[in-house]
N, C-alpha and C positions, 0 to 999 in steps of 0.2 A: 504493500500500500504506500509506504514511504517512497519507493522508487517511482511509482506512478505519479505521485504528486510532485516529485522532483522534476520529472520530465514535463509535467504540466506547467510548473512554475517557469522553467527555462523557456518553454515555447511562448508563454505569455510575455515574458520580459523582452524577448528578442523579436517578437512580432509587432510591427509598428503600423501596419496599414490601416487597422480599424480604429486607432486611437488618435494619433496626431500625424502630421506630415512626416514622412521618413526623414530621420536625422534631426528633427526638430526637438530642441530642449526648451521647455516652457519655464519661464521665470516664476519664482515664488513657491510657497508651500502648497501642498495638496489640501484642498478644502473638502471635508467629509461630513456628511449628515447621516447619523445612525438612526435607523427606524426599527424599533423592536415591536413587532406586531404579534400579540398573543403570547409573548414570552418575556421574561425579566432579564434586563441587562444591567450590569454594574458599570455605569458610565464613569464613575470615579476611577475604577480600575482601568478602564480603557484609556482614559486620559493620562493616567500615571505610566502605563506600559507602552503607549504609543505617543511619543512627544515630537514626532517628526512631521505631523500633519496638524492642520487646524480643524477642530471639531466645531461645526456651525450649528446654530439653532434654526437656521432658515434653509429649508430644503432646496429652494429655487436658486440660491446663490452658491450651492455646493458643486464641486467638480464630480463627486461621487455620492450617489444616494445608495446607502447600504441597507438593504431590507433583510432582517433576521427573523426567521420563524422557527418553530420547533413543534414536534409532535411525538407522542409516546410510541415506543417500539414494543414488539411482542415480548422481549426480554426484560420489560420493566425499566428500560433505559430511555434516553431521549435522542431523537434524530434532529439535528440542527440543519437548516438550509440558509445559506448566505448568498444573496443575489446582489451583485455589484453593478449598479446602473451608472454608466458614464454620462456626464451632462456637460453642457456648455463647451468648454475647450476640449473636453474628453468625450465628445458625442460618439457613442458606440452601442452595439448590442449587449444585453446583459450577460455577465459571466456568473456561473452558479457553482458553489462548492457545498458539499454535504458531508457530514460525519456523524457517527454514533458515539454516544458516551457509554461508559461502563455502568451497568446497573447499580454498582456499589460506589460509584464516584461521589466524592464529597463536592460541596459547592466550590471549594477552592480548585479542585481538579477540573471541574467543568469550565470554570473561568479560564484556567490555563489553556485548555484545549481550544476554547472559543477564541481567545486572543491570538493563538497560533494560526488559526485559519483566517482570521481577519488580516493579520500581517501578510499571509500568503496571498490573499486576494488583492490587497492594496499594492503589493510590490510592483506589478507591471505599470501601475499608474504613477507611482513615485519615481520609477525609472525614467520617466519622461519629464521630470522636473529638475531644477538645479539642486534639490535636496538629495538627489540620488547619490551624491558623493559621500553622504553620511550613512548610507545603508551598509550593513554587514550581514551577509547571508552565509549560513553554514549548511553544508550538505553531508555532514558526518553523522553516521548512525552507529550507535553502540549496540552490538548484537550480543545477546546473552547466550549461555550454553544451551538453554532450552530452545531458543529460537533457531540455533544452528541445527539442532536435531530435527526439529519439525520442518524446517525449510519453508517451502511454499505450499505444503499440503494443507488442505482444509482442516480446521479444528473440529474434532468430534466432541459434541456436548454430552457429558455424562448424564445430564438430566433430561436429554431429548427435548430441549427447549421449554420445559415446564418451569413455571415461576410460581412459588408459593408464598403466601403472606398469612400471618396469624397475629392477632392482637386483642387486647382487652383494656378497658379503662373505667374510670369512675369519677364522680363529681359530687361534692357536697357543699352546700351553702346554708348556713344556719344562723339564726338569732334566737332570742328568748321566745318569740311568739311564732316563729315559723322555721321549717326545715325542708330543704329540697335535696333529695338523694337520687342519683341516677347511675346506673350501671350499664355497660355495653361491651359487646365482644364481636369479633368478625374473623372471617377466614376467606381466602381466595386461592384458586389454582387456575392458572391460565397458560395456554400454549398457542403461540402464533408463529406461523410460517407463511411463505408466499402462497401456498395452496390451501391451507386450513387455518381456521381460527376458532378456538373453543375455550370454554372457561366454566368454572364453578365458583360461586360466591355464596356467602351466608353471613347474616348479621342479626343480632338480637339486642334489644335494649329494654330496660325496665326502669320506671321512675315512680317515685313516691313523694308527694308534695303535701305537707301538713301545715296547718296554721291555726292559731287561736284568736278569737275576737270576742268582744263584749257586746251583749245586748241587754234588754230589760230583764231577762231571766238569769243573767250571769255570764260565765265564760263558756263559750262553745268551741269545741275542737272539730275541725274539718280535715278529712284525709282523702286525697285523690290519688288513684293509682292508674297507671297505663303501662302496657307492654306491647312490643312489636317483635315479630319474627319473620325473616325473609330468607328464602333459599332460592337460588337462581342458577340456571344453566343455559348456555347457548352454544350453537355450532354453526359455522359459516364456511361454505366452500367457494373458493375463487374459480369461476368458470373461465374467464379471460380478463383482458384489461378493463372491461366495462361492466361485466355481468357477475353477480354473486347470488348464491342460493343459501338459505339458512333457516333456522328455527330457534325459538327460545321457550323455555319451560320454567315455571316458577311456582312456589308454594309460599303462602304468607298468612300470618295472623295479625290482627290489629284490633285492640279494644276501641280505639278512636274511630275506626271506620266500620265497626260492627262485624268484622270478619273473624269467625271462629276457625275457619279454614277456607282458603281460597287457592284453588289450583288453576293455573293459567297456561295456555299453550298458544303459540303463534308461529305460523310458517309463512314464508314469503320469498319474493325475489326482488333484487335491487339492481338498478341500472345507473351507472355513473356516466354522464355525458362526456366528462373529461377522463383521461386515463388515471387510474388510481395512483400511479407513481408521482403525479404532480399535485396530490391532494393537499399538500401544505400551502399551496398558493391558490389553487382552483378546485372547488369541490361542489358538484351539482348532482345529487342523487334523487332518484324517484323509485319508491318501493311500494309494493302491494302484497297483501297476504291475508290469510284467514285466521280467525281467532276462535278459541273455545275456552270456556271457563266453568268450573263447578264451584259454587259458593255455598258455604254453611255459615249461618249467622248466629251471633249470641242471642239477639232478641228479634222478635218478629218485625219485618220491615213494613214500610208504608204500603207495600203491595201484598201484605199478608203472607209473606214467604219466610220460611225458616231455612230452606235450602232450595237451590235451583241450578240447572245447567243451561248455559247460554252460548249461542254461536253468533259470529259476526264477521266483519272484515274491516281492514284498516289500510289507509294509504298515507304515505309521508312524502314530502318534498323538502329537501334541504339544499341550500345554496350558500357557499362561503367563498369570499374573495379576499386575499391578502395581496395588495398591490401597493405601488408607490404612493398613490393618492390616499390610501387608508385601508380600513378593514370593514367589510360588510357581511352580514349574515341574515338569512331569511329561512324560517322553518314553518311548515304548515302540516298539521296532522288532522285526519278525519277518521272517525270510527262510528259504526252503528251496529245494532243487533238485528238479526234477521227476523226474529219473531214479531218485532214491532219497530218499524223504521223511524218512529218518532223518538226513540231512545238513541241519541247520538251524542258525540263529543267532538267539537271542532276547536282546535287550538292554533294560535298564531304567535310566532316569536320572531322579532326582527331587531337588529341593532346595527349601527354604523358609526364609524368615526372617520370623518373626511377632513383631510387637510386641504382647504380651499386654495390658499396661496400664502406663501411666506409664513408668518406667524398666526394666520387666521385658520381656526379649525372649528368643526361643528360635530356634535355627537348626539345621538338619539337612540333610545331603547324602548321597545314596545313589547308587551307580553299580555296575552289575554285569550279569551275563548268563551264558548257557549257550552254549558254542561246540562245535558238533558238525559243523562244515563246514570243518575245517582240511585241505583236500585237497592243499595244496602242501608239507606237511612232508616233509623229506628222508628217504629210506629208511634210510640208514646212521646209526648211533648218533652222537650228538654227543660230542665230546671234552670233557674238563673245562675246557680253555681256552676252547672255544667257548661253554660255558655261562656261565663266570665273566665273560667279556668281552662277552657278548650279541651274538655274531657271527651267530647264526642263530635262527630262530623254533623254539620247542619246542611239542610237543603239550600242550594244556590243555583240560580239560572245562568250566571255568568261570573267572570273574574277578569281583572285587567290590572296592568301596571305600566306606567309611562315615566320616562326620564329623558330630559333633553338639556343641552348646554352648548354654549358658544364661548370660545376663548380666543383672545388676541394678544399676541406678544410683540413688543416693539423695543427698540433700543439696540444694544450691542449684539452682534451676530456671533461673536467668538465665545467659546466656552471651554477653554483649555485648562483652567486652574482647578486644583483640588485643595480644599481647606476643611478638614474634619474637626476643627477645634470646637469644643464645648458641645458636640453633638450627643455625647453620652450623658448630659446633665439634665435632659428634659424629664418631666414627671409623667 
């Protein structure tokens, strides 16, 4: 892998046709705008480790617009994608670098690898500036004994690509008149390859909330208890660059939702308009499938049921774009039951963060839907205490959430300095 990137770096540094005029050395330092979309970047670390360029806060004035995205891998690691857009005096087609982190990497190790690839991608741009004289490039690789033995042979995974997680936790918050106790546990087992994707997860939580209050009769103690159990399994088969086939199976219990036992099965097919390999920048999927569920209820529902089996179908549309101008996402979901088509659920989710020009940006988030399939609602009326303490689910015909904002930054375009003084003294 190191040899491949060495050749890649050499070819970029000594290829001049797509960047500037052959033989041209442009004056001044390279101006870089770093755009971290959907991932976190330690800009203080970037400025400290790369002091040969000017980091700008205005994307339009930059010579290079660096777009950094990341997504999870099947081995519970991260895959980073770095796209270098040449602008202004470096007008050119984007160059893209990708790398995977180790599943057990610390934040420090991930930063080290990220900064290494940023330097690698910026090298051909800096090579065409007067700052090139200050660059030092090393092509020396230290090869360990184990690496010499394995050579270029593919590594065999002793776990066959399975990743396991298990954990438990608790929480307590108490005063004289109230106590809040919560316990939870989880496990997961996942395996992801290019052809198959499967996993098993489980989680459970239990809460107990008690408080005392005074009324005309004296001191009254109120105790509220809730518990949840969720078991989930999925299997997905990759058919080609655009099509996938899969199913999901789950079992759950919830005192809040009145489920004594809920078994759910869904099978379906998904089509991605863009190839899955570019999903970190473009992702547009359409899926459709059939659903079946068997419900057992703690209490009789508003439709006089203590148990029932239901069949239906579901369609989903998801669109995500990570580009220079910003990030946008749209998701639409529709589901209804076959026995009565008036029982349906329609959900909509959209968000965007658009950089209009220079320091002007606009963001908006929308989330909402229509709920006409709340078949598990308890028949008896909820008490005031159950409503105020959120002990049980209530009937609702719709839900929504909206958030919007606009930001404008002006003043200095440079942002090269790092000053962490007194940052650890805030309360």
